[in-house]
Every structure is written in C-alpha cells, then in structure tokens.
C-alpha positions as CSV (number, residue, x, y, z in Angstrom):
1,M,0.0,0.0,0.0
2,I,2.8,2.4,0.9
3,L,4.5,1.7,-2.4
4,I,1.3,2.6,-4.3
5,L,0.9,5.9,-2.4
6,N,4.5,6.8,-3.2
7,L,3.9,6.4,-6.9
8,N,1.3,9.2,-6.8
9,T,3.6,11.7,-4.9
10,P,5.4,14.1,-7.2
11,I,9.2,14.1,-7.1
12,V,10.7,17.5,-6.7
13,L,13.5,18.0,-9.2
14,G,14.7,21.5,-8.4
15,E,14.0,25.2,-8.6
16,K,13.5,27.0,-11.8
17,Q,13.7,30.8,-11.8
18,T,11.5,32.8,-14.1
19,Q,11.9,36.5,-15.0
20,Y,9.0,38.8,-15.8
21,V,8.8,42.5,-16.6
22,Y,5.6,44.2,-15.4
23,T,4.8,47.7,-16.7
24,L,2.2,50.1,-15.4
25,S,1.2,53.2,-17.4
26,Y,-1.0,55.9,-16.0
27,I,-2.5,58.8,-18.1
28,F,-4.5,61.6,-16.5
29,E,-6.4,63.9,-18.9
30,N,-8.5,66.9,-17.9
31,R,-11.3,67.2,-20.6
32,G,-13.2,69.7,-18.5
33,T,-13.2,73.5,-18.4
34,T,-11.9,73.9,-14.8
35,N,-8.8,72.8,-13.0
36,F,-8.8,69.2,-11.6
37,N,-6.9,68.2,-8.5
38,L,-5.3,64.8,-8.4
39,T,-5.2,63.1,-5.0
40,Q,-2.3,61.2,-3.4
41,D,-4.1,58.0,-4.2
42,D,-4.0,59.0,-7.9
43,V,-0.2,59.4,-8.0
44,S,0.7,56.4,-5.7
45,I,1.7,53.0,-6.8
46,P,2.4,50.1,-4.3
47,F,5.5,48.0,-3.9
48,F,4.8,44.3,-4.4
49,M,5.6,42.0,-1.5
50,N,8.8,40.0,-1.7
51,T,8.5,36.4,-0.5
52,S,10.6,33.3,-0.5
53,W,9.1,32.5,-3.9
54,Q,9.2,35.9,-5.6
55,K,11.3,39.1,-5.5
56,V,10.0,42.3,-7.1
57,V,12.1,45.4,-7.8
58,L,11.0,48.7,-9.1
59,D,13.4,49.0,-12.0
60,E,12.3,52.2,-13.7
61,L,10.0,55.1,-13.2
62,D,10.0,58.0,-15.7
63,Q,9.1,60.7,-13.1
64,N,10.6,61.8,-9.8
65,Y,9.2,60.0,-6.8
66,S,9.5,59.4,-3.1
67,I,9.1,56.2,-1.1
68,E,6.6,56.6,1.6
69,T,3.9,54.8,3.6
70,I,0.8,55.0,1.4
71,D,-1.9,53.3,3.3
72,E,-3.4,52.8,6.8
73,D,-1.9,49.3,7.1
74,G,1.7,50.7,6.9
75,N,2.4,49.4,3.4
76,K,5.1,51.2,1.5
77,G,4.8,52.5,-2.0
78,V,5.9,55.2,-4.4
79,I,4.4,58.7,-4.6
80,V,5.1,60.1,-8.0
81,G,6.2,63.7,-8.1
82,L,3.7,65.0,-10.6
83,D,2.0,68.4,-10.4
84,R,-1.3,67.5,-8.9
85,V,-3.3,70.3,-10.6
86,L,-4.5,69.4,-14.1
87,L,-5.4,72.5,-16.1
88,P,-8.2,72.2,-18.7
89,G,-7.0,70.2,-21.7
90,Q,-3.8,69.1,-19.9
91,K,-2.5,65.5,-19.9
92,L,0.0,64.0,-17.4
93,S,1.4,60.5,-17.5
94,F,3.9,58.2,-15.9
95,T,5.2,54.7,-16.5
96,A,6.7,52.3,-13.9
97,K,8.5,49.1,-14.8
98,Y,9.0,46.2,-12.3
99,N,11.4,43.2,-12.6
100,I,9.9,40.1,-11.0
101,S,11.9,37.0,-10.3
102,S,9.8,34.0,-9.4
103,L,10.9,30.6,-8.3
104,C,9.0,27.5,-9.3
105,L,9.6,24.0,-8.1
106,S,9.9,21.5,-10.9
107,T,8.1,18.2,-10.3
108,Q,7.8,15.0,-12.0
C-alpha cells in the first residue's frame, strides 16, 4: 500500500527561476473646463511584496518619486512627483517598470 501511495507523490527535481517584466502606465487627462486636482491615491503605486518565492524590484519610473507609507496598514509605496493640478485640456502621465523573479519547483 505504501509503495502505491508513493507512486502518486510528485518528485521535486529542483527550482526554476522565471523572470518577468511588469509595466504600469497611467495617463491623466482633464477634458473639462476647470482645474482638476489629483489626490495622493491617484499618484501612488504600491510595492509588491517580496516572499521566499518571488522578488519584485521597481526598475524604472519615468518621473521623480519618493518612497513613503501609502496606506493605513503601513504598506510602503511610491508617490510620483507630478504636479497635482491638471489644467483644462492638460495631460499628465507616468510609467513604472518592475522586474519580477519567481521561483517554481519542478516536479515529475
């Protein structure tokens, strides 16, 4: 019986690392006739959690930024240094690029 149960158990062969690039693009456009104020939530992006299985690094951000606590749970993130007042007809944008390394166990 034990031999039969062992045949159904996967055999771990090793770890395989996979790389991903994750890109976020934000575009804000004021199509109105009055100024529009962006909030801190509008210009904040979170850090992804690093674990024993994945590591995420903010690789590129095309605007100035500061790293701060961005929510009531104490999670860290980036606050992008955009002018928070959008004039009528104005567009603002930013793009962030993350590198993600993920470990996967290979099984048989």
